[in-house]
C-alpha positions in Angstrom: 154.4 106.4 110.1 156.8 108.7 112.0 154.1 111.5 113.3 157.5 114.3 112.0 156.2 112.8 108.3 155.0 116.2 106.5 151.4 116.2 106.1 149.1 118.0 104.2 147.0 121.0 104.9 142.9 119.9 103.8 140.0 123.3 102.8 136.6 122.6 102.0 135.0 125.3 99.9 131.6 124.7 100.6 129.2 126.2 97.4 125.5 125.9 98.0 124.4 122.4 96.4 127.7 121.8 94.9 130.3 123.4 92.7 129.2 121.7 89.2 127.0 124.2 87.8 124.5 121.6 87.3 124.4 120.2 90.6 121.1 121.8 91.9 119.7 120.0 89.0 121.2 116.3 90.4 118.6 113.9 92.1 121.2 114.3 94.9 121.2 117.9 96.0 119.5 119.7 98.0 119.0 123.0 96.0 115.5 124.4 98.3 118.6 124.2 101.5 120.9 126.8 100.4 119.4 128.9 103.2 118.7 126.9 105.7 120.8 126.5 108.3 120.8 123.3 109.3 121.7 122.1 105.7 125.1 124.1 106.2 125.9 122.8 110.0 125.7 118.5 108.7 128.1 120.1 106.0 130.7 121.6 108.5 130.1 118.7 111.0 130.8 116.2 108.5 133.9 118.6 106.9 135.2 118.6 111.5 133.9 114.9 111.4 136.9 114.1 109.0 139.4 116.2 110.0 139.5 119.3 107.3 142.0 122.2 108.9 138.8 124.8 107.7 136.2 125.1 105.6 135.6 127.9 103.1 132.8 129.9 101.9 132.8 132.4 99.1 130.5 135.4 98.7 130.0 137.8 95.5 128.1 141.2 95.6 126.1 141.3 92.6 123.3 138.6 91.0 124.6 137.8 87.6 123.2 138.4 84.4 122.5 134.2 84.4 120.1 133.9 87.0 117.9 131.4 85.7 120.4 128.7 85.4 122.3 128.8 88.4 122.1 128.3 91.8 125.3 130.6 92.8 123.7 132.5 95.2 122.9 132.4 99.2 123.4 133.5 102.5 125.9 135.9 103.8 128.8 134.7 104.6 129.5 136.1 108.1 125.9 135.5 109.3 126.3 131.7 108.2 129.6 131.7 109.9 128.5 132.6 113.0 126.0 129.9 113.3 128.1 127.2 111.9 131.1 128.4 114.7 128.1 127.2 117.5 127.3 123.9 116.6 130.9 123.1 115.3 134.5 122.8 118.0 137.8 122.7 115.7 137.2 123.5 112.6 138.2 127.2 110.4 136.3 128.9 109.4 136.9 130.9 106.4 134.5 134.1 104.8 135.5 136.3 101.7 134.9 139.6 102.2 135.5 142.6 99.4 138.3 145.0 100.0 136.4 146.9 96.9 133.2 147.4 98.4 133.4 147.4 102.5 135.1 149.6 104.9 138.1 148.3 106.9 136.6 148.9 110.2 133.5 147.3 109.9 134.4 144.7 108.2 137.6 144.6 111.1 134.9 144.2 113.8 132.9 141.5 112.7 136.0 139.3 112.1 137.2 140.0 115.8 133.5 139.4 116.5 134.1 135.7 114.5 137.2 134.6 116.0 135.7 135.4 119.6 132.3 133.7 118.6 134.5 130.8 117.0 137.3 130.7 119.8 140.1 131.3 117.4 139.1 129.7 114.1 138.1 132.9 111.8 140.1 133.7 108.1 139.6 136.6 106.2 139.3 135.6 102.6 140.8 139.2 101.3 139.3 139.4 97.3 139.4 142.6 94.9 135.6 141.6 93.8 136.4 140.9 89.7 132.8 141.7 88.3 132.0 144.8 87.0 128.0 143.5 88.3 129.1 144.4 91.5 130.5 148.1 91.1 126.8 148.6 90.0 125.1 148.0 93.5 128.5 150.1 95.5 127.4 153.7 93.7 130.0 153.0 90.8 129.6 152.8 87.0 132.4 151.1 86.6 135.1 148.3 88.1 138.3 150.3 89.8 140.5 149.4 87.8 142.9 146.0 88.3 146.0 148.1 89.8 144.1 150.3 91.6 141.9 147.7 93.5 145.5 145.9 94.8 146.3 149.9 96.0 143.0 149.8 97.8 143.5 145.9 99.2 147.6 147.1 100.5 145.4 150.3 102.6 143.0 148.2 103.4 144.6 145.6 105.0 146.8 148.1 106.6 144.3 149.9 108.5 142.4 146.3 109.8 145.9 145.3 111.0 145.9 148.4 112.9 142.6 148.1 114.3 142.9 144.7 115.4 146.2 145.7 117.2 144.4 148.7 118.5 143.6 147.0 122.0 146.8 145.0 123.6 146.2 141.4 125.0 146.4 142.5 128.0 144.2 145.5 128.2 141.1 144.2 129.6 141.9 144.5 133.5 138.1 144.3 135.2 139.1 145.7 138.4 136.0 145.7 140.1 137.3 147.2 143.8 139.1 150.2 141.9 136.7 150.0 138.9 138.9 150.0 136.1 137.4 147.8 133.8 140.4 148.5 130.8 143.5 149.8 130.8 143.6 153.0 128.8 147.0 153.2 128.0 146.4 149.2 125.9 143.9 151.2 124.1 144.6 153.6 121.8 143.6 155.4 118.6 145.2 154.2 114.9 145.0 157.8 113.6 145.0 156.6 110.0 145.1 159.0 107.1 146.2 157.4 103.9 145.5 157.9 100.0 142.0 155.9 100.4 140.7 155.8 103.8 141.2 157.6 107.3 140.5 156.0 110.1 140.8 157.2 113.7 140.1 153.7 115.6 140.6 152.2 118.5 138.3 148.9 118.3 135.2 149.1 119.6 136.2 145.3 120.2 139.1 143.8 122.0 141.5 142.1 120.3 140.4 138.1 119.5 142.6 134.8 120.1 144.3 134.6 117.1 144.9 138.4 117.0 144.3 138.3 113.5 141.4 136.0 111.1 143.8 133.7 108.9 144.9 136.4 106.0 143.9 134.1 102.8 143.9 135.1 99.9 142.7 133.7 95.4 144.4 136.1 93.4 146.9 134.7 90.6 148.1 137.7 88.5 151.0 138.9 89.1 149.7 141.9 91.5 148.0 138.7 93.0 150.9 136.7 93.4 152.8 140.0 95.1 150.0 140.6 97.6 149.7 137.3 98.5 153.4 137.0 99.2 153.3 140.2 101.0 150.5 140.0 103.1 149.2 136.2 102.8 148.6 133.2 105.4 147.4 130.7 102.7 146.3 130.9 99.0 143.5 129.2 97.3 144.2 129.0 93.8 143.6 127.2 90.3 146.7 125.1 88.8 145.2 122.8 86.0 148.5 120.6 85.6 151.6 119.6 88.3 154.1 121.6 86.1 152.1 124.9 86.3 151.5 124.0 89.6 155.1 123.6 90.5 155.7 126.9 88.3 153.1 128.6 90.8 154.2 126.9 94.3 158.1 127.8 93.3 157.1 131.9 92.3 155.1 132.5 94.9 157.5 131.1 97.9 160.5 132.4 96.2 158.7 136.0 96.4 158.6 135.9 100.0 161.8 136.6 101.2 162.2 140.4 100.3 159.1 140.6 102.7 161.1 139.2 105.6 159.2 135.8 105.6 160.2 132.3 105.8 157.8 129.2 103.2 156.2 127.8 106.1 154.5 130.8 106.4 152.2 130.9 103.4 150.2 127.6 102.8 149.4 127.0 98.3 146.2 125.0 98.7 145.3 124.6 94.4 141.5 123.4 94.4 140.8 120.1 93.5 137.3 119.2 92.4 137.1 115.4 92.9 133.8 113.2 91.6 134.5 109.8 92.9 133.4 106.3 92.5 134.3 103.0 93.8 135.8 102.1 90.0 137.1 104.9 87.5 134.3 104.0 84.9 131.6 104.4 87.8 133.5 107.9 88.9 133.4 108.9 84.5 129.8 107.5 84.3 128.9 110.2 87.2 130.9 113.0 85.9 129.4 112.5 82.3 125.7 112.4 83.9 126.7 116.0 85.5 128.3 117.5 82.3 125.2 116.0 80.6 122.8 117.9 83.1 124.7 121.0 82.1 122.3 124.1 80.2 124.7 125.7 77.3 123.2 129.0 77.6 124.7 129.3 81.1 128.1 127.9 79.9 127.9 130.4 77.3 127.2 133.0 80.0 129.4 132.0 82.0 131.9 131.7 79.7 131.6 134.6 77.9 132.0 137.3 81.2 135.2 135.2 82.5 136.8 135.7 78.4 134.5 138.8 77.6 134.1 137.6 74.5 130.0 137.0 73.2 130.7 134.0 72.1 127.0 133.2 71.7 127.6 134.0 67.9 129.6 131.5 68.0 129.2 127.2 67.1 128.8 125.2 70.1 131.5 122.8 68.5 133.5 125.3 66.6 136.9 126.5 68.3 137.1 129.6 70.6 137.5 132.9 68.4 140.3 135.5 69.3 140.3 136.0 72.3 141.2 139.8 74.1 144.7 140.3 75.2 145.5 139.9 78.7 145.9 143.8 79.2 142.0 144.6 77.4 141.4 142.2 80.8 139.7 144.2 84.2 138.0 141.3 86.1 140.3 138.2 87.1 143.4 138.2 84.9 145.0 134.6 86.1 141.3 132.7 85.4 141.4 134.2 82.4 144.5 133.4 81.5 143.9 129.8 82.5 141.2 129.0 80.5 142.6 130.4 77.5 145.2 128.4 78.3 143.7 124.8 78.7 141.4 125.9 75.7 144.4 126.1 73.7 146.8 123.3 75.2 143.5 120.9 74.5 142.6 121.8 71.7 138.9 122.3 73.5 135.5 123.3 71.0 133.7 125.4 72.9 130.8 123.0 74.3 134.3 121.1 75.5 135.2 123.6 77.3 132.2 124.7 79.3 132.5 120.6 80.5 135.8 121.0 81.5 135.0 124.0 83.6 131.3 123.0 84.8 133.2 121.5 87.6 135.7 123.8 89.3 135.6 127.0 87.1 138.9 126.8 85.6 139.9 124.7 89.1 141.4 121.1 88.4 138.8 118.1 88.5 139.0 114.8 88.2 136.8 111.3 88.0 138.6 108.5 89.3 138.4 106.2 92.7 139.4 107.2 96.2 142.7 105.7 95.8 143.2 107.7 92.4 141.9 110.8 94.0 144.6 110.6 96.5 147.8 109.0 93.9 146.4 112.6 92.7 146.6 114.8 95.8 150.4 112.4 96.4 152.1 113.3 93.7 151.3 117.7 93.7 151.9 117.7 98.0 154.8 115.2 97.2 156.6 116.9 94.5 156.7 120.9 95.7 153.2 121.9 93.9 151.1 122.3 97.2 150.4 121.9 101.1 147.4 121.0 100.8 144.5 121.6 98.7 141.4 123.2 99.1 138.5 120.0 98.3 135.3 121.5 95.6 133.3 118.9 96.4 130.8 118.7 92.8 127.3 117.6 94.4 126.6 118.1 97.9 126.3 116.6 100.4 126.6 113.3 98.6 130.3 114.5 97.3 131.5 115.6 100.5 130.5 112.6 102.0 132.7 110.3 99.5 135.9 112.5 100.1 135.4 112.3 103.6 134.7 109.0 104.0 136.7 107.3 101.3 139.8 109.5 100.5 140.5 111.3 104.3 141.3 107.5 105.6 143.6 107.1 102.3 145.1 109.9 103.0 145.5 109.2 106.6 146.9 105.9 105.5 149.4 106.7 103.8 150.2 109.7 106.8 150.1 112.6 104.5 146.7 114.4 106.5 146.0 114.2 110.0 144.1 111.4 112.5 143.6 114.3 114.5 143.1 118.3 115.5 146.8 118.9 117.8 145.4 122.9 118.3 142.0 124.4 118.5 142.3 127.2 116.5 142.7 127.9 113.1 146.1 129.0 113.3 147.0 126.0 114.9 145.8 123.4 112.4 147.7 126.2 109.6 151.4 125.7 111.8 151.3 129.6 111.6 152.3 132.2 115.2 150.2 134.8 116.7 151.4 138.1 114.9 152.7 140.0 117.8 151.5 143.4 118.5 151.8 146.4 115.9 152.2 148.5 119.8 156.0 148.7 121.0 157.5 148.0 124.7 157.0 151.4 125.2 153.8 151.7 124.0 153.9 153.4 120.8 151.8 152.7 117.3 153.9 151.8 114.2 152.6 152.3 111.7 152.1 148.6 110.0 155.0 148.1 107.4 155.4 145.9 104.5 158.7 144.4 106.7 156.3 142.9 109.6 155.5 138.7 108.6 153.1 137.6 110.6 
């Protein structure tokens, strides 16, 4: 097989006991270990042994109103990823941080620290937050309006990238003879004064191995797609069909040129939640067993929050009621539209919709053999729908073990995925260049501009 053949990128999305909402009830999962670092270290090492590009941790800043039936709580990402960096060598480490409820200096410093600790494996999943519950934990009565959140995110990113560049690569000289630890001319204040932030700088940590962490984004609304085209280097996206994924891929890639960027500078990774069996019937039986563990009250709560309609007053085996318009949604607009379209296209009852969303919350779910899963991934990959995939094991550790030990070898056999790492940093895994420092050769600071490509 020619080594020049295009190969896919694979990220594994680690979610406590697994992505299926009832995974914690499955007898083969470990819900009692979701705050045990040794549990996550085992998962990270398993993913690295399979040569995954990266692992990813989601994060939220509030507990939902339905904690009784859900296990989607856990450790803070920076703390956990730093611990995982100590027991792995190559796999990328991507953490979620909100630009709505943080300050740029804190975030810039933490990601620079993680990149140093991991020797160049850090990635930042940039989110604007989608929950009203989070606002109430941060001195607000309501969530910032959708477009305003993206305006804040753009300036937030301007400040963080400026802070990462406030130290030039050669700033540390460590000359014991002269007593010079650093070159003052290569460590500069950024003096940012904008609509949202006023930050002097410089950062109090030197420029990290990758320059910037790999910048990841997960929004698929119009604001989200434009933000991704301008800034992101990878996108985690939820797409249900090949045609929808192809349209999204073409749309976002087509927006890059106006920002002076090339298609290969952005990796698009749709989510896939695969239930794997030795036969198709066994896989579907395993999926059914998981779905039968769901608690209707939990699914109704999740769906009601997503669609902004109280579904508890409607029959489970009836259709969705009339939904609000997209303009009325101030949370995750793209996920609202995806779920509304899914229910309409497949004529699903509320119960059926809950089961369809139980494994991936809108991401594509599939039950089949390892060969069938590989067939699905290959079809999307070679037909302009993805650059790889965000793998979402329905239950852990078994779902990851099955994907790593059965699907990955099948993809390798087809020449679609690496057999060995060829680099050490996450940028090298994704085929991304290291960002050039924003300082000019003359030593004057150039304000961050949208034309700058990563």
